[in-house]
PDB file with one MODEL, atoms N, CA, C and O in Angstrom:
MODEL        1
ATOM      1  N   MET A   1      -0.412  -1.177  12.263  1.00  0.00           N
ATOM      2  CA  MET A   1      -0.521  -0.355  11.071  1.00  0.00           C
ATOM      3  C   MET A   1       0.847  -0.257  10.378  1.00  0.00           C
ATOM      4  O   MET A   1       0.956  -0.394   9.159  1.00  0.00           O
ATOM      5  N   ALA A   2       1.876  -0.017  11.182  1.00  0.00           N
ATOM      6  CA  ALA A   2       3.212   0.117  10.595  1.00  0.00           C
ATOM      7  C   ALA A   2       3.647  -1.177   9.917  1.00  0.00           C
ATOM      8  O   ALA A   2       4.278  -1.144   8.860  1.00  0.00           O
ATOM      9  N   ARG A   3       3.312  -2.317  10.522  1.00  0.00           N
ATOM     10  CA  ARG A   3       3.683  -3.604   9.916  1.00  0.00           C
ATOM     11  C   ARG A   3       2.989  -3.792   8.576  1.00  0.00           C
ATOM     12  O   ARG A   3       3.577  -4.327   7.636  1.00  0.00           O
ATOM     13  N   TYR A   4       1.748  -3.357   8.487  1.00  0.00           N
ATOM     14  CA  TYR A   4       1.001  -3.452   7.228  1.00  0.00           C
ATOM     15  C   TYR A   4       1.690  -2.633   6.143  1.00  0.00           C
ATOM     16  O   TYR A   4       1.904  -3.110   5.029  1.00  0.00           O
ATOM     17  N   ILE A   5       2.035  -1.394   6.484  1.00  0.00           N
ATOM     18  CA  ILE A   5       2.683  -0.503   5.512  1.00  0.00           C
ATOM     19  C   ILE A   5       4.022  -1.079   5.069  1.00  0.00           C
ATOM     20  O   ILE A   5       4.331  -1.095   3.878  1.00  0.00           O
ATOM     21  N   VAL A   6       4.815  -1.552   6.028  1.00  0.00           N
ATOM     22  CA  VAL A   6       6.122  -2.117   5.692  1.00  0.00           C
ATOM     23  C   VAL A   6       5.974  -3.358   4.826  1.00  0.00           C
ATOM     24  O   VAL A   6       6.736  -3.539   3.876  1.00  0.00           O
ATOM     25  N   SER A   7       5.010  -4.213   5.134  1.00  0.00           N
ATOM     26  CA  SER A   7       4.839  -5.423   4.336  1.00  0.00           C
ATOM     27  C   SER A   7       4.407  -5.096   2.905  1.00  0.00           C
ATOM     28  O   SER A   7       4.828  -5.767   1.962  1.00  0.00           O
ATOM     29  N   VAL A   8       3.575  -4.075   2.741  1.00  0.00           N
ATOM     30  CA  VAL A   8       3.177  -3.659   1.396  1.00  0.00           C
ATOM     31  C   VAL A   8       4.396  -3.154   0.627  1.00  0.00           C
ATOM     32  O   VAL A   8       4.590  -3.508  -0.536  1.00  0.00           O
ATOM     33  N   ILE A   9       5.203  -2.339   1.267  1.00  0.00           N
ATOM     34  CA  ILE A   9       6.401  -1.793   0.607  1.00  0.00           C
ATOM     35  C   ILE A   9       7.373  -2.917   0.248  1.00  0.00           C
ATOM     36  O   ILE A   9       7.930  -2.929  -0.850  1.00  0.00           O
ATOM     37  N   GLU A  10       7.578  -3.856   1.164  1.00  0.00           N
ATOM     38  CA  GLU A  10       8.476  -4.983   0.866  1.00  0.00           C
ATOM     39  C   GLU A  10       7.936  -5.805  -0.299  1.00  0.00           C
ATOM     40  O   GLU A  10       8.695  -6.226  -1.172  1.00  0.00           O
ATOM     41  N   GLY A  11       6.629  -6.032  -0.311  1.00  0.00           N
ATOM     42  CA  GLY A  11       6.020  -6.778  -1.409  1.00  0.00           C
ATOM     43  C   GLY A  11       6.182  -6.075  -2.738  1.00  0.00           C
ATOM     44  O   GLY A  11       6.451  -6.708  -3.759  1.00  0.00           O
ATOM     45  N   VAL A  12       6.016  -4.766  -2.722  1.00  0.00           N
ATOM     46  CA  VAL A  12       6.188  -3.981  -3.952  1.00  0.00           C
ATOM     47  C   VAL A  12       7.612  -4.101  -4.476  1.00  0.00           C
ATOM     48  O   VAL A  12       7.835  -4.249  -5.677  1.00  0.00           O
ATOM     49  N   ILE A  13       8.559  -4.038  -3.570  1.00  0.00           N
ATOM     50  CA  ILE A  13       9.960  -4.147  -3.987  1.00  0.00           C
ATOM     51  C   ILE A  13      10.211  -5.512  -4.630  1.00  0.00           C
ATOM     52  O   ILE A  13      10.865  -5.601  -5.669  1.00  0.00           O
ATOM     53  N   MET A  14       9.691  -6.573  -4.013  1.00  0.00           N
ATOM     54  CA  MET A  14       9.887  -7.915  -4.578  1.00  0.00           C
ATOM     55  C   MET A  14       9.208  -8.056  -5.942  1.00  0.00           C
ATOM     56  O   MET A  14       9.795  -8.602  -6.876  1.00  0.00           O
ATOM     57  N   LEU A  15       7.972  -7.563  -6.055  1.00  0.00           N
ATOM     58  CA  LEU A  15       7.270  -7.640  -7.340  1.00  0.00           C
ATOM     59  C   LEU A  15       7.984  -6.851  -8.426  1.00  0.00           C
ATOM     60  O   LEU A  15       8.113  -7.310  -9.561  1.00  0.00           O
ATOM     61  N   THR A  16       8.445  -5.667  -8.068  1.00  0.00           N
ATOM     62  CA  THR A  16       9.139  -4.813  -9.034  1.00  0.00           C
ATOM     63  C   THR A  16      10.394  -5.494  -9.550  1.00  0.00           C
ATOM     64  O   THR A  16      10.686  -5.459 -10.745  1.00  0.00           O
ATOM     65  N   ARG A  17      11.134  -6.115  -8.640  1.00  0.00           N
ATOM     66  CA  ARG A  17      12.351  -6.818  -9.056  1.00  0.00           C
ATOM     67  C   ARG A  17      12.017  -8.049  -9.893  1.00  0.00           C
ATOM     68  O   ARG A  17      12.688  -8.326 -10.888  1.00  0.00           O
ATOM     69  N   THR A  18      10.991  -8.781  -9.498  1.00  0.00           N
ATOM     70  CA  THR A  18      10.624 -10.003 -10.204  1.00  0.00           C
ATOM     71  C   THR A  18      10.185  -9.711 -11.635  1.00  0.00           C
ATOM     72  O   THR A  18      10.631 -10.358 -12.583  1.00  0.00           O
ATOM     73  N   TYR A  19       9.302  -8.725 -11.771  1.00  0.00           N
ATOM     74  CA  TYR A  19       8.751  -8.412 -13.097  1.00  0.00           C
ATOM     75  C   TYR A  19       9.528  -7.334 -13.841  1.00  0.00           C
ATOM     76  O   TYR A  19       9.244  -7.046 -15.004  1.00  0.00           O
ATOM     77  N   ARG A  20      10.505  -6.742 -13.172  1.00  0.00           N
ATOM     78  CA  ARG A  20      11.308  -5.662 -13.764  1.00  0.00           C
ATOM     79  C   ARG A  20      10.395  -4.579 -14.356  1.00  0.00           C
ATOM     80  O   ARG A  20      10.564  -4.131 -15.490  1.00  0.00           O
ATOM     81  N   ASP A  21       9.421  -4.185 -13.529  1.00  0.00           N
ATOM     82  CA  ASP A  21       8.421  -3.210 -13.961  1.00  0.00           C
ATOM     83  C   ASP A  21       8.239  -2.153 -12.864  1.00  0.00           C
ATOM     84  O   ASP A  21       7.542  -2.381 -11.876  1.00  0.00           O
ATOM     85  N   ALA A  22       8.870  -1.011 -13.053  1.00  0.00           N
ATOM     86  CA  ALA A  22       8.827   0.046 -12.045  1.00  0.00           C
ATOM     87  C   ALA A  22       7.435   0.653 -11.883  1.00  0.00           C
ATOM     88  O   ALA A  22       7.157   1.287 -10.866  1.00  0.00           O
ATOM     89  N   SER A  23       6.560   0.469 -12.866  1.00  0.00           N
ATOM     90  CA  SER A  23       5.217   1.032 -12.747  1.00  0.00           C
ATOM     91  C   SER A  23       4.417   0.356 -11.631  1.00  0.00           C
ATOM     92  O   SER A  23       3.436   0.917 -11.142  1.00  0.00           O
ATOM     93  N   LEU A  24       4.831  -0.837 -11.233  1.00  0.00           N
ATOM     94  CA  LEU A  24       4.150  -1.528 -10.134  1.00  0.00           C
ATOM     95  C   LEU A  24       4.237  -0.727  -8.839  1.00  0.00           C
ATOM     96  O   LEU A  24       3.314  -0.755  -8.024  1.00  0.00           O
ATOM     97  N   ILE A  25       5.339  -0.018  -8.651  1.00  0.00           N
ATOM     98  CA  ILE A  25       5.501   0.788  -7.434  1.00  0.00           C
ATOM     99  C   ILE A  25       4.397   1.828  -7.359  1.00  0.00           C
ATOM    100  O   ILE A  25       3.746   1.970  -6.324  1.00  0.00           O
ATOM    101  N   GLU A  26       4.182   2.545  -8.431  1.00  0.00           N
ATOM    102  CA  GLU A  26       3.154   3.581  -8.456  1.00  0.00           C
ATOM    103  C   GLU A  26       1.770   2.995  -8.192  1.00  0.00           C
ATOM    104  O   GLU A  26       1.001   3.546  -7.404  1.00  0.00           O
ATOM    105  N   GLN A  27       1.457   1.897  -8.838  1.00  0.00           N
ATOM    106  CA  GLN A  27       0.147   1.266  -8.668  1.00  0.00           C
ATOM    107  C   GLN A  27      -0.074   0.817  -7.227  1.00  0.00           C
ATOM    108  O   GLN A  27      -1.129   1.075  -6.646  1.00  0.00           O
ATOM    109  N   GLN A  28       0.918   0.147  -6.655  1.00  0.00           N
ATOM    110  CA  GLN A  28       0.760  -0.393  -5.311  1.00  0.00           C
ATOM    111  C   GLN A  28       0.734   0.705  -4.246  1.00  0.00           C
ATOM    112  O   GLN A  28       0.019   0.584  -3.251  1.00  0.00           O
ATOM    113  N   VAL A  29       1.500   1.763  -4.446  1.00  0.00           N
ATOM    114  CA  VAL A  29       1.462   2.886  -3.504  1.00  0.00           C
ATOM    115  C   VAL A  29       0.099   3.571  -3.579  1.00  0.00           C
ATOM    116  O   VAL A  29      -0.431   4.007  -2.556  1.00  0.00           O
ATOM    117  N   ARG A  30      -0.464   3.666  -4.764  1.00  0.00           N
ATOM    118  CA  ARG A  30      -1.803   4.234  -4.921  1.00  0.00           C
ATOM    119  C   ARG A  30      -2.830   3.387  -4.165  1.00  0.00           C
ATOM    120  O   ARG A  30      -3.701   3.921  -3.478  1.00  0.00           O
ATOM    121  N   HIS A  31      -2.719   2.068  -4.297  1.00  0.00           N
ATOM    122  CA  HIS A  31      -3.632   1.173  -3.585  1.00  0.00           C
ATOM    123  C   HIS A  31      -3.448   1.296  -2.068  1.00  0.00           C
ATOM    124  O   HIS A  31      -4.423   1.301  -1.316  1.00  0.00           O
ATOM    125  N   LEU A  32      -2.208   1.393  -1.635  1.00  0.00           N
ATOM    126  CA  LEU A  32      -1.929   1.561  -0.208  1.00  0.00           C
ATOM    127  C   LEU A  32      -2.563   2.834   0.313  1.00  0.00           C
ATOM    128  O   LEU A  32      -3.183   2.837   1.377  1.00  0.00           O
ATOM    129  N   LYS A  33      -2.409   3.915  -0.433  1.00  0.00           N
ATOM    130  CA  LYS A  33      -2.987   5.196  -0.038  1.00  0.00           C
ATOM    131  C   LYS A  33      -4.516   5.090   0.062  1.00  0.00           C
ATOM    132  O   LYS A  33      -5.116   5.587   1.015  1.00  0.00           O
ATOM    133  N   GLU A  34      -5.133   4.444  -0.922  1.00  0.00           N
ATOM    134  CA  GLU A  34      -6.587   4.274  -0.894  1.00  0.00           C
ATOM    135  C   GLU A  34      -7.022   3.448   0.312  1.00  0.00           C
ATOM    136  O   GLU A  34      -8.018   3.763   0.964  1.00  0.00           O
ATOM    137  N   ASP A  35      -6.270   2.389   0.602  1.00  0.00           N
ATOM    138  CA  ASP A  35      -6.597   1.557   1.763  1.00  0.00           C
ATOM    139  C   ASP A  35      -6.492   2.349   3.062  1.00  0.00           C
ATOM    140  O   ASP A  35      -7.369   2.259   3.921  1.00  0.00           O
ATOM    141  N   LEU A  36      -5.427   3.118   3.203  1.00  0.00           N
ATOM    142  CA  LEU A  36      -5.243   3.908   4.416  1.00  0.00           C
ATOM    143  C   LEU A  36      -6.332   4.968   4.568  1.00  0.00           C
ATOM    144  O   LEU A  36      -6.833   5.197   5.668  1.00  0.00           O
ATOM    145  N   GLU A  37      -6.693   5.611   3.464  1.00  0.00           N
ATOM    146  CA  GLU A  37      -7.774   6.598   3.516  1.00  0.00           C
ATOM    147  C   GLU A  37      -9.075   5.936   3.954  1.00  0.00           C
ATOM    148  O   GLU A  37      -9.813   6.486   4.772  1.00  0.00           O
ATOM    149  N   ARG A  38      -9.354   4.762   3.411  1.00  0.00           N
ATOM    150  CA  ARG A  38     -10.570   4.031   3.766  1.00  0.00           C
ATOM    151  C   ARG A  38     -10.565   3.643   5.249  1.00  0.00           C
ATOM    152  O   ARG A  38     -11.586   3.755   5.928  1.00  0.00           O
ATOM    153  N   ILE A  39      -9.419   3.189   5.741  1.00  0.00           N
ATOM    154  CA  ILE A  39      -9.299   2.795   7.148  1.00  0.00           C
ATOM    155  C   ILE A  39      -9.556   3.988   8.056  1.00  0.00           C
ATOM    156  O   ILE A  39     -10.295   3.881   9.035  1.00  0.00           O
ATOM    157  N   PHE A  40      -8.945   5.131   7.733  1.00  0.00           N
ATOM    158  CA  PHE A  40      -9.115   6.305   8.591  1.00  0.00           C
ATOM    159  C   PHE A  40     -10.503   6.904   8.477  1.00  0.00           C
ATOM    160  O   PHE A  40     -11.019   7.441   9.457  1.00  0.00           O
ATOM    161  N   GLN A  41     -11.113   6.828   7.323  1.00  0.00           N
ATOM    162  CA  GLN A  41     -12.493   7.325   7.174  1.00  0.00           C
ATOM    163  C   GLN A  41     -13.450   6.469   7.996  1.00  0.00           C
ATOM    164  O   GLN A  41     -14.374   6.984   8.625  1.00  0.00           O
ATOM    165  N   THR A  42     -13.221   5.160   7.987  1.00  0.00           N
ATOM    166  CA  THR A  42     -14.051   4.257   8.769  1.00  0.00           C
ATOM    167  C   THR A  42     -13.866   4.519  10.267  1.00  0.00           C
ATOM    168  O   THR A  42     -14.827   4.485  11.035  1.00  0.00           O
ATOM    169  N   ALA A  43     -12.628   4.779  10.666  1.00  0.00           N
ATOM    170  CA  ALA A  43     -12.348   5.058  12.082  1.00  0.00           C
ATOM    171  C   ALA A  43     -12.990   6.373  12.508  1.00  0.00           C
ATOM    172  O   ALA A  43     -13.507   6.479  13.620  1.00  0.00           O
ATOM    173  N   ASP A  44     -12.960   7.385  11.624  1.00  0.00           N
ATOM    174  CA  ASP A  44     -13.580   8.674  11.937  1.00  0.00           C
ATOM    175  C   ASP A  44     -15.085   8.544  12.043  1.00  0.00           C
ATOM    176  O   ASP A  44     -15.702   9.169  12.906  1.00  0.00           O
ATOM    177  N   ALA A  45     -15.681   7.745  11.183  1.00  0.00           N
ATOM    178  CA  ALA A  45     -17.123   7.572  11.191  1.00  0.00           C
ATOM    179  C   ALA A  45     -17.575   6.824  12.450  1.00  0.00           C
ATOM    180  O   ALA A  45     -18.677   7.054  12.949  1.00  0.00           O
ATOM    181  N   ALA A  46     -16.735   5.942  12.951  1.00  0.00           N
ATOM    182  CA  ALA A  46     -17.075   5.148  14.134  1.00  0.00           C
ATOM    183  C   ALA A  46     -16.968   5.963  15.419  1.00  0.00           C
ATOM    184  O   ALA A  46     -17.594   5.631  16.425  1.00  0.00           O
ATOM    185  N   SER A  47     -16.177   7.024  15.380  1.00  0.00           N
ATOM    186  CA  SER A  47     -16.004   7.805  16.621  1.00  0.00           C
ATOM    187  C   SER A  47     -16.906   9.008  16.692  1.00  0.00           C
ATOM    188  O   SER A  47     -16.868   9.751  17.673  1.00  0.00           O
TER     189      SER A  47
ENDMDL
END
């Protein structure tokens, strides 16, 4: 899980630098949050 989060953050940093668009950080963090919520909801439903 930690590797996934770190890789998303590293990717966001690279994209932000490449496109010089700080709004990408907000968008990608929002997507990360949604993914994590979905993962934990699925785990809760399975248990």
